N, C-alpha and C positions, 0 to 999 in steps of 0.2 A: 409408576413412572421407573425407569431402569436408565443406568447409564450408558453412554457410548463414547467412543472416541474411534477415530479413524484417520490414517496418514495417508495420503494420495501425492506420490512423487508425479510432479507435472511443470513444466515451464522452466525446467533447470533447478527446481528448488521442492520444498514439501508442503503441502496444504493439510492443516491439522483440523479435524471436526471434533469438538467435544461437547456433550451436552446430556440432555435427559430426553427420553420421549416415552410416550404411552401407546406408540403404533406397534403393531404386532410385527414380528419379526420378517416376514415377506414385505409388508408394506414399509418398513423402515428400509430394506436392503433396496426396494425399487426407488424409494426418496434420494436414498444416499447416491445410488447409480445416476440418477437424474442430475444430483449437484456435481459429481465429479465428471459426469460427460460433458457438462458445460465447460469445465475447465479444459478439458482436453481438445472440445472443438475450437475454443478459443485459441489454444496452443497451436493447433493445425493451420490455423487460418494466418495468425499474427507473429508467429515465430520467424525470427531472422536467421536462426540457425539450421532451419529445414529448408533445405535449397528449393525444394518445389512448392512451399506454401505461396499462397496468393501474394502475400506481402514481400517474399523474396523476389518474386516474379515481378512485381510492381517496382521494386527497387533497381532492378535489372533493365528496367523499361520494356519487359517483354508483355505488359499486359497494362490497361487502365484501370481507373477506380471504378469505372462504369462497368467492365468486365469482371470485377472482384465480386464475391459475395455482399450482400447489401449491407452486412454489417461493417465492411471496411468503410463505406461511406458514413453511416452512422457515428463511427468512431473517429473518423476525419473531422466531422462536424464538431463533435464533443472537444476534440481537441485545440480546433480553433476558438470555441467559447472559452476555454480555460487559459489558451493564449491572451486573449482580451482580458479576462478577469484580474490576471496577475501581471497585467501591464507587460507583457512579452517576455516575462521570466520564465515561463514553462512555454515550450515548444516541440511539436512531435516533428520538426523537419530539421535533421541534421546539419552540420558545415557543408556536407557534400550534396545538399538539397534533395535528400531522400526522406521518406516518410518513415519515422521510426516513432511509434505511439506507447514505447515499453515503460515511459514514466507514468503510464496510468493504466496500462491495458490488463496488467496483474492483477492489480485491486478492482477495475472494472468486470473483469472474469470473476473474480470472487466474491463479489457483490450479488452478480446474477445467480452463482452457484448458491450463497446464501438464501436467495429467493426461492430458489427450488426447495429448500426445507421448510421455509415458512409457508408455501404453498401446499405441501403436504402436510401441514399441521404440526409440524416441529418448531417450536418457539423459544425453546430454553438452550442456548447453544453459544458457543465461541466458536470463532474462526482464524486461525493463525495462518495467514498468507505469507508463508517464508520470512516471517518476522512482522509483518504489519498485521494489525490485530482488529477483527471486528468483534463487538460484544452485542449479542440480540437484546432486544428491549425486554426481554422476560427473562432475563440470565438470573436465576435463583439461588447460587451459589456464591456467596460473599467473596470467597478466594479468587473466583475466576474474574472480580472486577479490579482485581490487583494484577498490575502488568509491569513486569522489568524492562526496562532499556538497557542494551547492551553497551559495553564500553566500545569505542570506537576501534576496536581491533579485529581480526578475523577470529572467527570462533574456533579455527584450527589453532590458533595461538596460545601459548601458554599464559598469556597475560589476558585472555578473554574473562568475561565475566558481567557481573550486573553493574551497571553505572549508579540506577537509582529506581526506585519503585513508585509507581503510579497508583491510587486508588481513585476510579472512577464511579464508585458506588454514589449513587444519590447526585449525580451531576448529570449536565445535557451531553455529556461526550461519550462517544460509545466505539471511537476508533483512534487507532494510533499508527503512524506510520514514520518510518525513519529513511531517510538519504545520506549516504555517505561514499567513502572509497574503500572502506576496509575489507568487505565481500569482494566486488565485483571490479575493483581498481577504478580509473580514471573514465567513468560510462556516462558522465554528466557532462554537458557541452553548454557553454554560455551563448544562449540565443541573441545576445546583442552582438555577437561578432569578436569579442576579445576573449582573453583567456580566463578560464575560472579564477575566481577570486580565491586565495590560499589561506584566507584567515579563519575560516570554518571548516571542520574536519566530519562534523556529523550534526545533522540535524533533525529531529522528532518531532512532529506536529500531532497536536491533539485537535480532534473535531469530533463533529456528529455523523459525519459520512465519512467512509473508507477512501472513496476515490478523491474527495475534498482533502483530507489530510495528506495523501498521496501526492497529489498534484502540487501542494502547497511546500512539502517537504523538498521537493524535484526543484522548485521555482525559488526556495529560498537558499538551498545549497547551491544553486547556480549564482544568485546575486551575492551571496556572503553575508557577512553580518548586518550590511545596510539594509537587508530585508527584515531586521528585527523590529524596527520602527513600524514598517509597512503591516506586518502580522499582529502588532501590539494594538494596531488601529482598529482590527477586525473583531467583531463582538463575538464571534462563534468559534474563534481560534486560540489556543495556547501553543507555545513550542519551547522546546530546549535546544541551544547550541552549544555543542563542545568545539572550542577555539584551538587554534592550531598552536597557541602558546600554552595550551594546558588550561585555561580559565574555562567557566562555564557561565552562558549567559541564559537568560530567559524571559519571556514576556512577563507582565504585571502579574497576571494570574495564575502563573504554573506553579508558584510556590504552595499555592492552596490544593493542589492536585497530587502532592507527594504524600505516599503512604505513612501512617503513623507506626511506630514500631509496634510489635506485637509480643506478647510474652509467651 
């Protein structure tokens, strides 16, 4: 087995693959290419920053979902399912009534990318999708189960750093996603029609699935601190909230996920 680490710029961020593999160099290179190509294909289709992407053309009314690649309809339906699951607090439709699935498409593409590695026989790895983390079930290195949550400020700020560290080893959780305004500004809207609640500035959600973690982090940020009761009632999620007044709140089981100090 040998270690690998690869950084792939895509979707305006960086995807980092780290792990162990027993594949030959050519086989590993082919597997990694398949994984990264998956990310770039998703970006080419769903980017709203690329003027000629199918989604940009859809937003301008120049095409229809039926005329877009079939995967657009798949993501559309997935977004509708999550909208129902979150009681409408996650929505892919902007206040301008355009389809914008960016609340899940990055982690959706990341999961498909990870699946490419699994299909190739690479089972021991982690994937950092621009700060959202997926840990493979067979991750063998103890330190990679420890995940730092960033403070709710831009990484370019002198005040940036680690808010706290989680240890997911031995738990049912393999994914962490964070939503807030520190890096991308006010990019999350309130799908209920009113202004975003200003009582929360960052939400991190821990789940067994990366898309699930991402969707609920987005929904929780949109709803504000009132979402804590909702998430607390769900058996497969934990969440940490950073409040606008500087306080921290979390679900009942979150404290048990905090990493113990190491010597």
